[in-house]
C-alpha positions as CSV (number, residue, x, y, z in Angstrom):
1,M,0.0,0.0,0.0
2,E,1.3,3.5,-0.9
3,S,0.3,6.9,0.4
4,R,1.5,10.4,0.2
5,D,2.3,12.5,3.2
6,R,0.5,15.7,2.3
7,E,2.6,18.1,4.3
8,K,5.9,16.9,2.9
9,G,4.8,15.6,-0.5
10,V,6.7,12.4,0.1
11,V,5.7,9.0,-1.2
12,I,5.6,6.3,1.4
13,G,5.1,2.6,0.8
14,V,6.3,-0.6,-0.6
15,L,6.1,0.5,-4.2
16,A,8.1,3.6,-3.5
17,D,11.0,1.4,-2.5
18,Q,11.1,-0.6,-5.8
19,P,14.4,-0.1,-7.6
20,I,14.2,1.7,-10.9
21,P,16.0,-1.1,-12.9
22,S,13.2,-3.6,-12.0
23,A,10.4,-1.2,-12.9
24,G,10.2,-1.8,-16.6
25,F,11.8,1.3,-18.1
26,T,13.8,1.0,-21.4
27,P,17.5,0.8,-20.9
28,H,18.0,4.4,-22.2
29,T,15.5,5.8,-19.7
30,E,17.0,3.8,-16.9
31,K,20.4,5.3,-17.6
32,I,18.9,8.8,-17.7
33,L,17.3,8.3,-14.3
34,Y,20.4,6.7,-12.8
35,R,22.6,9.6,-13.9
36,A,20.1,12.0,-12.4
37,G,20.6,10.2,-9.0
38,L,17.2,8.5,-8.9
39,R,17.5,4.9,-7.6
40,V,14.0,3.9,-6.5
41,M,10.5,4.7,-7.8
42,G,9.8,6.9,-4.7
43,D,12.6,9.2,-5.8
44,L,11.0,9.6,-9.2
45,A,7.5,10.0,-7.8
46,N,8.7,12.8,-5.5
47,L,9.6,15.0,-8.5
48,T,7.2,17.4,-10.1
49,E,6.4,17.4,-13.8
50,P,8.8,20.4,-14.5
51,E,11.5,18.7,-12.5
52,I,11.2,15.5,-14.6
53,R,11.1,17.4,-17.9
54,A,14.2,19.3,-16.8
55,L,16.2,16.1,-16.6
56,P,18.9,15.9,-19.3
57,R,17.6,14.0,-22.4
58,V,14.0,13.8,-21.2
59,G,11.7,14.9,-24.0
60,R,8.1,14.1,-24.8
61,R,8.7,10.4,-25.5
62,R,10.8,9.8,-22.4
63,F,8.3,11.8,-20.2
64,S,5.4,9.7,-21.6
65,E,7.3,6.5,-20.8
66,I,8.0,7.7,-17.2
67,V,4.4,8.6,-16.6
68,E,3.2,5.3,-18.1
69,V,5.6,3.2,-15.9
70,L,4.7,5.2,-12.8
71,S,1.0,4.6,-13.4
72,E,1.6,0.8,-14.0
73,H,3.0,0.8,-10.5
74,G,0.1,2.8,-9.0
75,L,2.3,6.0,-8.6
76,T,2.2,9.5,-10.1
77,Y,4.7,12.3,-10.1
78,R,4.3,14.9,-7.4
79,S,1.7,17.6,-7.9
80,R,2.5,21.2,-7.6
81,H,-0.2,21.4,-4.9
82,F,2.2,19.6,-2.5
83,V,4.8,22.3,-2.7
84,T,4.8,24.6,0.3
85,Y,5.5,28.3,0.0
86,R,6.7,30.6,2.7
87,R,4.6,33.7,3.3
88,R,6.1,37.1,3.5
89,R,5.5,39.0,6.7
């Protein structure tokens, strides 16, 4: 079972601990994610859409693959709604 801590935007659960190499990505996408320092599915699910798209060599096709594999595992990328902002005083 997987859940998201709403205050921190952190994915918690068994699926989040799954290593990226066993998730079903193509070898090229696996290499891109590994070079970005992402080792488990939870690392990837904690990124927002702009953060994923900003990874080197991630275009429309790679982004679609990432979203598809995340959804196959019951995960999504982090929504902007989970980002907290500091108020000015």
